[in-house]
N, C-alpha and C positions, 0 to 999 in steps of 0.2 A: 221230080228231081229233089233229092234230099240236100238240105243246107249243110255246108261243111262247118267244122268247128270254128274255123276262122270267121265265117259269116255270123255264126251264133255269138261268138265273143264280141264281134263288132257291134252287133245289134244290142247286146247286153251293155257294152260300154256307152253306146249312145243313150240307152235308157237311163243308165246311172247318171250320166252327165245331165240329162234333161231333168231328172229328179233333183240333182244338186243345184242346178240353176233355178228351178222352181222354188226350192227351199231358201236359196239366197234371196230371191225376189221377195218372198213372203217375209223373211227376216228384215230386209231393208225397209219394206213397207211398214212393218210393225214398229221398227226403230224410228222411222220418220214420223209416224203418228205419235209416238212417245215424245220425241223431240218437240213436236208441235205443242203437245199438251203440257209438258213439264218445263220446257225451256222458253220457246219463242213467244207463244201467246202470253204467258205470265209476265215476261219482261216487257213486251210491247204495252200491255195494259198498265203496268207499273210506271213506265216512263211517261206514258200519256197522262197519267194522274199527276205525276211530278210536274210536268210542263204546265198543266192546267192550274195547279196550285201556285206555281211561280208566276204565271201570267196574271192571275187574279189576286195575288198576294194573300191567298187564303191558305196559309201554311199552318199545320198543326203545331201547337205549342206544348211543350212538356209542362206538367201541372205546377211544379214548384218554382224553378228558376226561369220558366217561360222561354226556354231556348227553343228556337225553331227546329223542327225535325221533319225531314222529307221521307216518304216511304221507301224502304229498301229491303223489305222482308224477302221478296222473291229472289233478288240478287244474292242476298246472304245465303239463302237455301241452296241456290245453284252453285255459287262460287265455292262453297264449303263441302261440295259433294263431287262425285265422279262425273256428274253431268257437265261440269265445266270443260272437261276434255273433249266433249262432243261439239263445242262451239269452235268455229274456225279461229285460228290464232289472231288474225287481224281484228276480227270483231270482238274477240275476248279482250284484247288490249284496249279497244275503244270503250267497251263497257266498264272495264276496270278503272280507266281514267275518269270516266263520267261519274261513276258511283263513289269511288274511293278518293278522288282528288277534287274534281270540280264541285260536286254537291257539298262536300265538307267545307271547302273554301267559301262557297256561296253562303251557307248558313252562318259560318263564323263572321264573314264580312257583313251580313245582314244584321247580326246582333250588335257588332261594333258600331255600325252606321246608325242604327236605331238609338243606341245609347248616346251617341254623339249629338244627334238631333234633339233628344230629350234634354240633355244637359244644356244645350244652347237655349232652348225655349224656356226652361226653368230659370236659368240665370237671368235672362232678359226680364221675364215676368216678376221674378223675385225682387229685382232691383226696385221696381215701382211699388210693389206690395209692401216691401220692408219700409220704404219711406212713409207710406201711409200709417203703418203700425207705430213707427217711431214718433211721428208727429202727434198721433192720438195719445201715446203714452206721455209725451211731454206736456200735453194739454190736460193731463189727468182725466182722460175720458175712458169710459169702459168701452172696449172694442170687441165687436162680434161680427163675424161674416154674415152677410145677409142672404145666405143660401145654405144648402145642406153640407157643403164641403168644409172640412176643418181647415183652419187658417194655414197650417203648415203643409197642407196637401193641395192647396189651390193651384199653385204653380205646376205641381206634378200632374194634377188632373188635366191642366191645359196641355202639357206635353204629351200625355197619354192620348188625348183626343186628336191632336194635330199630327203627331209623328206618323201614323199609318197613312195619312194623306200625302205628307211630304215625301215619304220614302217611295211613293209611286210617281214622283216627279212633279207634283203640283207645287205651285208657288204659295208660300204662306199668305201673301197679300191677296191671293185669289180665293182664299178659303172663307166660307161663310160659317162662322162659329155659331151664329144663331141657329142655323140649320143643323150643324153637327151635334150641338149640345146646348140647347137654349138656357137651361139652368146654369150651366157653367159660364156661358156668355154673360148672363146677368150678374153672376157673382164677380167675374173679372171686372166688368164695367163699373160696378158699384164700389169696388175696393181698390181700383187703380188710384194712384196719386192724382190729384186734380190737375197737375201740370202735364200729365201723360194721357194717352188714349190707346185703345186697343189697336187702332190702325198703326200708330207710331211703333207700338211694340212688335207688330207683325213685320213692319219694315225693318226694324232692327234685327229680328230673327233672320229675315231674308238676306240681309247684308252679311251677317256673321256666317250663315251657311254657305253663301257664295264664296267666301274666302277659305272654306274647308273643302279639300279635294275629295273627302270621303264619299260624298253623294255621287260625284262624277265617276269615281272608281267603282262604286257599287253598280251604277247604271251600266257600265261596260261589262262587268261580271254577269249581271242579270241577262243582258243580251247574248253574251257568249254561251251561257248555260242553256238558254232556250234554243239557240242555233244548233248546238251539239246534240241536244235532246231530240230535236226534230230530224236531224240527220240519222241518228240511231233508229228512230221510229220508221223512217223510210226504208232503211236497210233490213230491219226486222220484218217489216210488212212484205218486202220483196221475197224474203226467205220463206215466210208463211205461205205466200201465193205459190211459190215454187213447189213446196211440199204438198200443197193441196191439189195442184194440177196433175 
């Protein structure tokens, strides 16, 4: 029995449809693999690195003005290309908020808070050190620091050593300066005014910082950024698993 033209056309249409569906499936598979390689895996890796740096306070500092900078190269590459249109709108908004608002606010607040802590430490230390210098000058004594730090840098050196610890939430009075920098500790002890002590200076620093809302605000921002980053990582991980399955 010979097939009619209707049957032949029907078979041809089915074949054409099957080929079209197969090509669509291949295209979608290739596109999903590209999304995985160029979008989701790079973003997941980058955000994971960001969160690790924030948690450990091991953030890259730009060479000259020492401003903290978190990695964003993958996001910039994706957001400035057509790849951005392949990310679902809701996730795109979350990523944009995280990279372009939260991280910028975090690094700005980190810099401001660090400078505020350093200023407080330097001011407290300088008060006692200045009294020592003035009394030595009045007594017509030749005055030299008994360590490798220059006199006008001793208070700043103390601020540089203590600030990274305090920004992590540690109390100044709980810090062991002998352990952090023994040379600096000896220099401070040897050159504080006889009526002062390093312990008293740390108590003063702790009191002044307790009246400054900066540390509390920074702590809140710190936790907020980590929480949002972990949420994004979870969503990216779910999308990666969905593509791979």
